[in-house]
C-alpha positions in Angstrom: 125.4 106.7 112.1 122.4 105.3 110.4 120.6 105.7 106.8 118.2 108.6 106.2 116.4 107.2 102.8 115.8 103.2 101.9 114.3 101.9 98.8 111.3 100.0 99.9 110.6 96.7 97.5 107.3 94.6 98.0 106.7 91.9 95.1 103.6 91.2 94.8 102.7 87.7 95.5 100.0 86.6 93.3 101.8 88.6 89.7 105.5 88.4 90.7 105.6 91.9 90.1 108.2 94.2 92.5 106.3 97.2 93.5 109.9 100.1 94.6 109.4 103.2 96.2 111.9 105.2 98.1 110.9 106.6 101.9 112.6 108.5 104.6 113.3 106.6 107.9 110.9 108.2 109.2 108.0 106.8 106.4 109.8 102.7 106.8 108.3 103.9 110.8 105.8 105.0 109.7 104.3 102.5 107.3 104.9 98.8 109.2 101.5 97.7 109.7 101.1 98.2 105.6 104.5 96.6 105.9 103.4 93.6 107.7 100.0 92.7 106.2 101.4 92.8 102.8 103.9 90.0 104.2 100.8 88.5 106.0 99.1 88.3 102.1 101.8 86.8 101.0 104.0 89.5 99.3 108.3 89.3 100.0 108.2 92.8 101.7 112.8 94.0 100.8 113.9 97.4 103.1 117.2 98.8 102.6 119.5 101.5 102.8 118.7 103.6 99.6 121.2 102.8 97.0 123.2 106.4 97.8 123.2 105.3 101.6 125.1 102.5 100.5 127.9 104.3 98.6 128.1 106.8 101.0 127.3 109.4 98.2 125.0 111.0 100.1 
């Protein structure tokens, strides 16, 4: 069983500030070039199943 929603986090390499979003699986795949660009710029990129998916409450 796959996940439908994902938590996306990007930590700015300069400020340490986190940007958090929740995206669908399709949005995660569609934005892969953006994730790669953010990571190449030194930012940390985090992707995990959304909270409701991790607890099976969806």
